[in-house]
TORLOFI-643134 format. One line per field, with one value per residue: x, y, z of N, C-alpha, C, CB in turn. Coordinates in steps of 0.02 Angstrom, whole numbers. Glycine has a CB too. Layout:
BEGIN
nx X,...
ny Y,...
nz Z,...
cax X,...
cay Y,...
caz Z,...
cx X,...
cy Y,...
cz Z,...
cbx X,...
cby Y,...
cbz Z,...
//
This chain:
BEGIN
nx 3911,3902,3941,3973,3845,3829,3815,3921,3979,4053,4225,4380,4487,4598,4686,4639,4525,4370,4205,4044,3889,3806,3686,3571,3476,3393,3395,3468,3640,3754,3922,4067,4235,4355,4510,4647,4799,4930,4869,4868,4752,4654,4672,4534,4432,4349,4215,4183,4067,3888,3917,3815,3727,3661,3490,3389,3280,3279,3282,3395,3512,3618,3775,3795,3670,3621,3565,3552,3498,3419,3416,3526,3562,3648,3796,3742,3581,3568,3505,3558,3554,3618,3712,3791,3899,4046,4084,4188,4315,4444,4624,4694,4721,4745,4599,4496,4423,4341,4361,4346,4268,4201,4317,4302,4317,4432,4583,4625,4475,4414,4368,4230,4280,4300,4417,4423,4413,4489,4594,4669,4767,4801,4902,4861,4726,4738,4779,4671,4594,4647,4608,4536,4548,4660,4688,4785,4699,4691,4726,4628,4583,4412,4279,4131,3979,3809,3740,3788,3952,4110,4246,4404,4467,4553,4598,4557,4622,4616,4597,4574,4514,4589,4519,4394,4234,4224,4128,4077,3999,3942,3891,3763,3725,3804,3906,3919,3890,3835,3918,3901,3859,3968,4017,4057,4132,4092,4145,4212,4242,4259,4268,4326
ny -2292,-2456,-2591,-2751,-2772,-2673,-2517,-2373,-2239,-2166,-2084,-2122,-2063,-2096,-2132,-2251,-2317,-2363,-2320,-2437,-2468,-2602,-2697,-2847,-2991,-2934,-2774,-2631,-2647,-2598,-2527,-2572,-2592,-2549,-2583,-2533,-2627,-2569,-2479,-2434,-2499,-2366,-2322,-2347,-2240,-2238,-2298,-2391,-2543,-2509,-2371,-2215,-2147,-2007,-1971,-1893,-1855,-1859,-1967,-2080,-2222,-2383,-2366,-2493,-2524,-2438,-2400,-2398,-2261,-2229,-2076,-1949,-1832,-1694,-1562,-1399,-1423,-1518,-1631,-1796,-1906,-2084,-2153,-2239,-2368,-2426,-2566,-2669,-2772,-2740,-2726,-2755,-2608,-2442,-2330,-2210,-2082,-1963,-1866,-1957,-2036,-2203,-2264,-2263,-2207,-2227,-2166,-2095,-2035,-1888,-1755,-1604,-1464,-1294,-1239,-1315,-1465,-1597,-1735,-1877,-1913,-1842,-1860,-1993,-1986,-1898,-1978,-2064,-1941,-1829,-1712,-1655,-1527,-1566,-1538,-1577,-1667,-1632,-1608,-1479,-1431,-1388,-1460,-1489,-1523,-1607,-1549,-1440,-1368,-1445,-1439,-1532,-1610,-1732,-1853,-2008,-2178,-2339,-2508,-2584,-2735,-2869,-2891,-2828,-2781,-2625,-2450,-2352,-2221,-2170,-2016,-1900,-1738,-1620,-1690,-1756,-1800,-1856,-1945,-2032,-1901,-1808,-1689,-1767,-1821,-1889,-2051,-1991,-1854,-1696,-1590,-1423
nz -2637,-2635,-2557,-2531,-2484,-2403,-2342,-2382,-2291,-2232,-2245,-2186,-2045,-2086,-2247,-2319,-2246,-2212,-2155,-2130,-2142,-2081,-2142,-2067,-2056,-1943,-1987,-1967,-1920,-1871,-1866,-1981,-2011,-2126,-2151,-2243,-2303,-2261,-2159,-1996,-1904,-1812,-1646,-1523,-1426,-1307,-1212,-1066,-1012,-955,-922,-919,-1043,-1117,-1188,-1306,-1256,-1116,-1039,-1003,-1068,-1039,-1099,-1180,-1229,-1305,-1470,-1673,-1748,-1616,-1527,-1471,-1328,-1387,-1370,-1338,-1338,-1436,-1565,-1575,-1717,-1676,-1802,-1815,-1731,-1614,-1561,-1472,-1428,-1318,-1256,-1121,-1031,-966,-884,-850,-749,-649,-513,-401,-429,-530,-637,-806,-960,-1090,-1114,-1227,-1263,-1306,-1212,-1174,-1110,-1027,-1084,-1218,-1329,-1243,-1196,-1090,-1151,-1275,-1397,-1442,-1464,-1564,-1676,-1714,-1733,-1827,-1869,-1749,-1629,-1481,-1319,-1171,-1048,-861,-689,-637,-731,-809,-828,-941,-917,-906,-824,-785,-742,-697,-597,-620,-480,-464,-558,-578,-588,-654,-737,-876,-896,-995,-1156,-1148,-1172,-1246,-1312,-1429,-1532,-1691,-1714,-1784,-1811,-1715,-1694,-1552,-1378,-1219,-1088,-944,-909,-951,-1058,-1227,-1361,-1521,-1613,-1750,-1742,-1827,-1789,-1794
cax 3907,3869,4003,3950,3771,3832,3828,3993,3943,4121,4288,4396,4537,4667,4647,4601,4480,4309,4156,4010,3851,3801,3610,3558,3401,3352,3406,3545,3651,3816,3987,4113,4298,4397,4582,4721,4869,4993,4853,4859,4671,4633,4647,4467,4425,4284,4178,4153,3988,3867,3912,3764,3694,3579,3435,3362,3211,3293,3316,3466,3516,3680,3801,3779,3598,3607,3550,3562,3428,3418,3423,3573,3562,3726,3798,3697,3546,3546,3476,3605,3555,3647,3717,3835,3942,4100,4072,4241,4352,4507,4664,4707,4728,4697,4534,4500,4369,4354,4342,4320,4201,4245,4343,4251,4334,4494,4626,4607,4423,4381,4288,4238,4320,4309,4481,4392,4408,4547,4586,4707,4814,4796,4918,4816,4671,4740,4790,4592,4552,4699,4577,4498,4610,4636,4741,4820,4656,4730,4694,4619,4539,4350,4243,4065,3926,3737,3702,3825,4037,4138,4309,4426,4532,4571,4607,4567,4647,4587,4623,4528,4526,4591,4467,4342,4207,4215,4086,4063,3964,3963,3827,3743,3706,3866,3949,3943,3844,3850,3924,3890,3845,4018,3995,4098,4146,4094,4205,4253,4222,4293,4253,4388
cay -2342,-2523,-2655,-2825,-2771,-2635,-2439,-2342,-2195,-2091,-2111,-2118,-2016,-2116,-2144,-2319,-2332,-2360,-2366,-2453,-2485,-2665,-2732,-2896,-2990,-2888,-2734,-2600,-2682,-2569,-2499,-2618,-2547,-2588,-2558,-2540,-2648,-2513,-2439,-2462,-2473,-2311,-2334,-2354,-2180,-2278,-2294,-2459,-2557,-2474,-2295,-2191,-2133,-1971,-1968,-1824,-1855,-1849,-2027,-2116,-2303,-2402,-2369,-2555,-2541,-2391,-2431,-2363,-2242,-2180,-2003,-1940,-1777,-1655,-1492,-1352,-1460,-1543,-1686,-1810,-1979,-2133,-2164,-2308,-2397,-2475,-2602,-2715,-2805,-2691,-2769,-2733,-2536,-2381,-2303,-2146,-2069,-1892,-1843,-2012,-2104,-2260,-2249,-2269,-2199,-2236,-2115,-2037,-2005,-1822,-1711,-1557,-1430,-1240,-1243,-1358,-1528,-1634,-1805,-1897,-1949,-1821,-1884,-2050,-1946,-1871,-2034,-2067,-1897,-1783,-1630,-1613,-1487,-1586,-1535,-1631,-1653,-1634,-1562,-1412,-1410,-1376,-1503,-1471,-1583,-1594,-1502,-1345,-1372,-1488,-1435,-1600,-1617,-1787,-1904,-2091,-2221,-2398,-2531,-2628,-2815,-2905,-2908,-2802,-2738,-2555,-2435,-2277,-2219,-2128,-1981,-1843,-1666,-1581,-1752,-1753,-1826,-1841,-2010,-2010,-1858,-1766,-1684,-1798,-1838,-1960,-2080,-1974,-1795,-1680,-1505,-1393
caz -2656,-2594,-2540,-2508,-2459,-2355,-2381,-2368,-2252,-2216,-2252,-2076,-2052,-2130,-2338,-2323,-2188,-2230,-2114,-2183,-2114,-2099,-2115,-2059,-2054,-1899,-2018,-1959,-1835,-1855,-1916,-1989,-2032,-2163,-2150,-2289,-2266,-2231,-2116,-1936,-1849,-1744,-1588,-1499,-1388,-1308,-1131,-1037,-1018,-892,-939,-947,-1109,-1105,-1231,-1303,-1218,-1050,-1012,-1011,-1064,-1022,-1188,-1232,-1234,-1374,-1552,-1711,-1733,-1562,-1537,-1412,-1313,-1391,-1358,-1354,-1328,-1506,-1547,-1636,-1706,-1697,-1861,-1820,-1672,-1617,-1528,-1488,-1354,-1300,-1240,-1044,-1045,-913,-906,-803,-700,-628,-431,-347,-459,-542,-701,-877,-1019,-1122,-1111,-1290,-1258,-1286,-1168,-1167,-1057,-1052,-1151,-1298,-1313,-1204,-1172,-1044,-1194,-1344,-1465,-1458,-1476,-1633,-1707,-1736,-1760,-1823,-1861,-1699,-1571,-1427,-1274,-1112,-1001,-819,-619,-622,-802,-791,-902,-960,-889,-934,-788,-755,-739,-645,-584,-590,-432,-470,-591,-544,-662,-656,-768,-916,-907,-1064,-1190,-1107,-1224,-1253,-1339,-1436,-1587,-1743,-1737,-1847,-1790,-1696,-1664,-1458,-1339,-1151,-1068,-894,-883,-981,-1135,-1257,-1448,-1559,-1650,-1792,-1733,-1870,-1784,-1772
cx 3921,3932,3991,3884,3768,3859,3881,3955,3990,4168,4311,4446,4598,4630,4623,4556,4424,4258,4081,3966,3830,3733,3614,3485,3361,3359,3469,3570,3725,3849,4029,4168,4322,4466,4631,4772,4902,4952,4829,4791,4679,4623,4573,4468,4347,4274,4175,4089,3966,3881,3853,3762,3644,3550,3412,3316,3220,3309,3382,3464,3588,3695,3783,3712,3558,3587,3568,3492,3399,3454,3449,3548,3632,3739,3749,3606,3533,3515,3514,3580,3618,3661,3755,3868,3995,4097,4150,4279,4400,4544,4667,4730,4711,4655,4549,4437,4378,4315,4304,4281,4244,4256,4324,4272,4409,4518,4622,4531,4411,4349,4308,4241,4314,4343,4464,4402,4480,4517,4658,4777,4792,4832,4906,4776,4694,4751,4737,4561,4596,4655,4537,4560,4599,4693,4739,4759,4706,4677,4693,4578,4466,4313,4163,4027,3856,3732,3758,3910,4044,4231,4343,4481,4541,4553,4613,4570,4622,4614,4577,4564,4561,4544,4387,4300,4211,4156,4095,4012,3998,3887,3812,3756,3791,3918,3981,3889,3868,3839,3941,3910,3898,3998,4063,4096,4146,4158,4240,4218,4255,4287,4325,4384
cy -2419,-2570,-2713,-2806,-2731,-2554,-2414,-2272,-2131,-2135,-2083,-2058,-2035,-2153,-2203,-2350,-2297,-2369,-2373,-2471,-2557,-2692,-2810,-2909,-2955,-2801,-2702,-2614,-2650,-2541,-2558,-2562,-2611,-2577,-2584,-2591,-2601,-2461,-2453,-2458,-2418,-2345,-2310,-2304,-2212,-2264,-2396,-2475,-2524,-2400,-2269,-2143,-2090,-1948,-1921,-1809,-1847,-1908,-2043,-2202,-2299,-2398,-2413,-2560,-2477,-2419,-2385,-2327,-2208,-2115,-1979,-1856,-1735,-1602,-1443,-1361,-1506,-1617,-1740,-1889,-2026,-2168,-2242,-2331,-2410,-2483,-2656,-2727,-2760,-2732,-2727,-2660,-2500,-2363,-2252,-2124,-2009,-1875,-1908,-2060,-2146,-2248,-2281,-2247,-2222,-2160,-2080,-1997,-1933,-1788,-1645,-1496,-1345,-1206,-1274,-1422,-1567,-1696,-1814,-1901,-1909,-1852,-1956,-2029,-1934,-1930,-2054,-2019,-1828,-1715,-1603,-1603,-1518,-1583,-1582,-1619,-1678,-1600,-1517,-1395,-1418,-1414,-1488,-1528,-1549,-1551,-1434,-1389,-1424,-1472,-1506,-1589,-1669,-1829,-1976,-2113,-2307,-2438,-2581,-2695,-2832,-2927,-2890,-2765,-2661,-2525,-2372,-2277,-2146,-2073,-1928,-1773,-1634,-1621,-1764,-1757,-1835,-1926,-1991,-1945,-1788,-1772,-1714,-1812,-1908,-2002,-2046,-1904,-1726,-1603,-1479,-1346
cz -2593,-2617,-2515,-2467,-2402,-2378,-2354,-2345,-2217,-2230,-2190,-2093,-2091,-2200,-2336,-2284,-2209,-2186,-2160,-2131,-2139,-2081,-2123,-2066,-2003,-1919,-1989,-1906,-1830,-1902,-1905,-2022,-2086,-2186,-2202,-2275,-2236,-2179,-2038,-1923,-1804,-1687,-1550,-1447,-1381,-1238,-1114,-1033,-969,-908,-981,-979,-1098,-1177,-1261,-1294,-1146,-1009,-1041,-1013,-1059,-1095,-1222,-1256,-1321,-1435,-1587,-1718,-1672,-1542,-1461,-1414,-1324,-1361,-1371,-1360,-1386,-1511,-1593,-1638,-1710,-1750,-1884,-1756,-1678,-1563,-1512,-1430,-1366,-1271,-1173,-1071,-964,-946,-824,-810,-674,-553,-377,-388,-505,-600,-753,-937,-1014,-1116,-1171,-1307,-1243,-1256,-1181,-1105,-1071,-1099,-1222,-1265,-1293,-1175,-1134,-1099,-1267,-1394,-1469,-1481,-1568,-1683,-1751,-1781,-1772,-1841,-1801,-1646,-1525,-1367,-1215,-1055,-913,-764,-642,-682,-759,-860,-889,-962,-911,-884,-741,-763,-678,-662,-588,-552,-417,-505,-582,-610,-622,-733,-806,-923,-1007,-1091,-1171,-1166,-1212,-1317,-1364,-1507,-1635,-1729,-1759,-1802,-1772,-1684,-1586,-1445,-1268,-1110,-1005,-846,-905,-1046,-1176,-1329,-1462,-1585,-1692,-1767,-1757,-1857,-1760,-1698
cbx 3951,3775,4053,4013,3741,3876,3771,4058,3908,4138,4329,4455,4556,4727,4701,4635,4504,4303,4141,4035,3811,3852,3538,3585,3379,3381,3353,3555,3653,3854,4032,4087,4364,4369,4612,4764,4917,5035,4813,4896,4641,4564,4694,4448,4444,4284,4062,4168,3960,3909,3975,3730,3667,3582,3394,3365,3170,3241,3275,3515,3484,3692,3868,3791,3559,3664,3476,3593,3397,3427,3346,3671,3539,3746,3844,3726,3503,3608,3398,3701,3512,3635,3751,3895,3926,4163,4009,4283,4382,4497,4727,4775,4667,4727,4450,4555,4364,4324,4276,4269,4119,4224,4402,4188,4318,4488,4689,4620,4399,4364,4273,4212,4406,4315,4546,4445,4373,4581,4570,4675,4802,4811,4990,4793,4666,4798,4804,4551,4490,4764,4527,4424,4609,4608,4747,4917,4576,4799,4725,4687,4550,4336,4259,4061,3929,3677,3652,3793,4082,4105,4316,4444,4536,4571,4641,4499,4771,4503,4670,4511,4422,4624,4477,4371,4138,4292,4044,4145,3881,3975,3795,3645,3641,3860,4008,3980,3823,3790,3970,3898,3841,4092,3976,4100,4222,4058,4191,4256,4217,4274,4182,4411
cby -2329,-2557,-2640,-2870,-2840,-2674,-2380,-2336,-2241,-2044,-2094,-2215,-1997,-2183,-2146,-2360,-2310,-2396,-2326,-2500,-2437,-2702,-2703,-2911,-3053,-2903,-2702,-2529,-2792,-2608,-2418,-2687,-2519,-2598,-2572,-2477,-2675,-2457,-2410,-2434,-2535,-2267,-2316,-2426,-2095,-2361,-2241,-2469,-2628,-2501,-2276,-2184,-2192,-1890,-1984,-1794,-1922,-1816,-2084,-2093,-2355,-2470,-2376,-2624,-2514,-2355,-2451,-2395,-2294,-2209,-1965,-1964,-1782,-1633,-1473,-1333,-1430,-1542,-1680,-1794,-2002,-2158,-2104,-2302,-2446,-2464,-2626,-2692,-2894,-2627,-2785,-2785,-2511,-2312,-2373,-2088,-2115,-1840,-1770,-1980,-2070,-2327,-2253,-2231,-2128,-2269,-2134,-2079,-2034,-1807,-1718,-1558,-1460,-1223,-1295,-1352,-1557,-1589,-1864,-1969,-2042,-1761,-1870,-2090,-1868,-1816,-2079,-2061,-1890,-1801,-1615,-1654,-1408,-1651,-1471,-1602,-1703,-1603,-1551,-1370,-1477,-1291,-1610,-1437,-1599,-1654,-1557,-1301,-1285,-1584,-1403,-1653,-1587,-1805,-1891,-2135,-2209,-2383,-2544,-2595,-2861,-2951,-2970,-2750,-2758,-2529,-2445,-2228,-2216,-2176,-1977,-1850,-1666,-1539,-1753,-1686,-1887,-1771,-2057,-2051,-1885,-1783,-1594,-1843,-1811,-1949,-2129,-2007,-1797,-1711,-1478,-1346
cbz -2712,-2625,-2494,-2456,-2442,-2307,-2374,-2445,-2199,-2123,-2317,-2012,-1990,-2078,-2414,-2326,-2116,-2272,-2031,-2241,-2112,-2070,-2166,-2012,-2051,-1819,-2027,-1963,-1825,-1830,-1893,-2035,-1956,-2208,-2085,-2284,-2306,-2306,-2148,-1886,-1788,-1750,-1559,-1474,-1426,-1333,-1138,-978,-1014,-823,-976,-918,-1143,-1048,-1210,-1338,-1229,-1023,-1020,-943,-1133,-978,-1206,-1202,-1128,-1395,-1578,-1762,-1735,-1522,-1564,-1427,-1254,-1453,-1386,-1414,-1305,-1553,-1553,-1621,-1750,-1676,-1883,-1872,-1647,-1642,-1559,-1542,-1345,-1256,-1288,-990,-1114,-887,-920,-820,-647,-690,-437,-284,-519,-530,-702,-874,-1043,-1200,-1098,-1360,-1223,-1303,-1064,-1200,-1062,-1022,-1129,-1388,-1370,-1142,-1238,-1002,-1192,-1349,-1485,-1417,-1414,-1642,-1664,-1679,-1713,-1876,-1917,-1663,-1546,-1441,-1252,-1076,-1026,-838,-551,-611,-887,-776,-904,-1022,-791,-942,-731,-620,-718,-659,-521,-640,-376,-433,-612,-490,-688,-649,-737,-992,-889,-1068,-1193,-1043,-1234,-1268,-1309,-1446,-1563,-1830,-1705,-1882,-1708,-1640,-1706,-1411,-1368,-1122,-1105,-878,-818,-970,-1159,-1228,-1477,-1619,-1684,-1870,-1677,-1932,-1720,-1835
//
């Protein structure tokens, strides 16, 4: 169904949330969201600028350079096409990293562990994706990386400056991709 020249590509986690591919003079440019008045927008499970995303061809790009149509490497070697993206400013909030690395992820972004999907704040994750089973990510968990596994010895906490841009995608295939080498979920990953 077309709405204002855009194509509806999915119905989100809330009854009144619709994702739209927006097209302009340069072609497809992204995804917009329409929220019903009674429906709060889902929290953004995202990454900061500079986060490296692994493409299916083995190269990587900074997350802010990824375009619709790019093909990302996903779980089990899958090639997952970027169907839409969510790029937006976020209010001042905590961000996280692991084992001494610079924090890069919002607290609600799910990471694949040996025990399934986990995030620092699974209650917040559940708001934007109630069908994804998510546990609490903590020291001692083992996270799946592109080149093996990593045991979390320390969770680094940083602070996102007010109105800093954050980024995520909607990808096809199995709804996964690698961010800074970690296997992560896309924006609406409805796998159980």
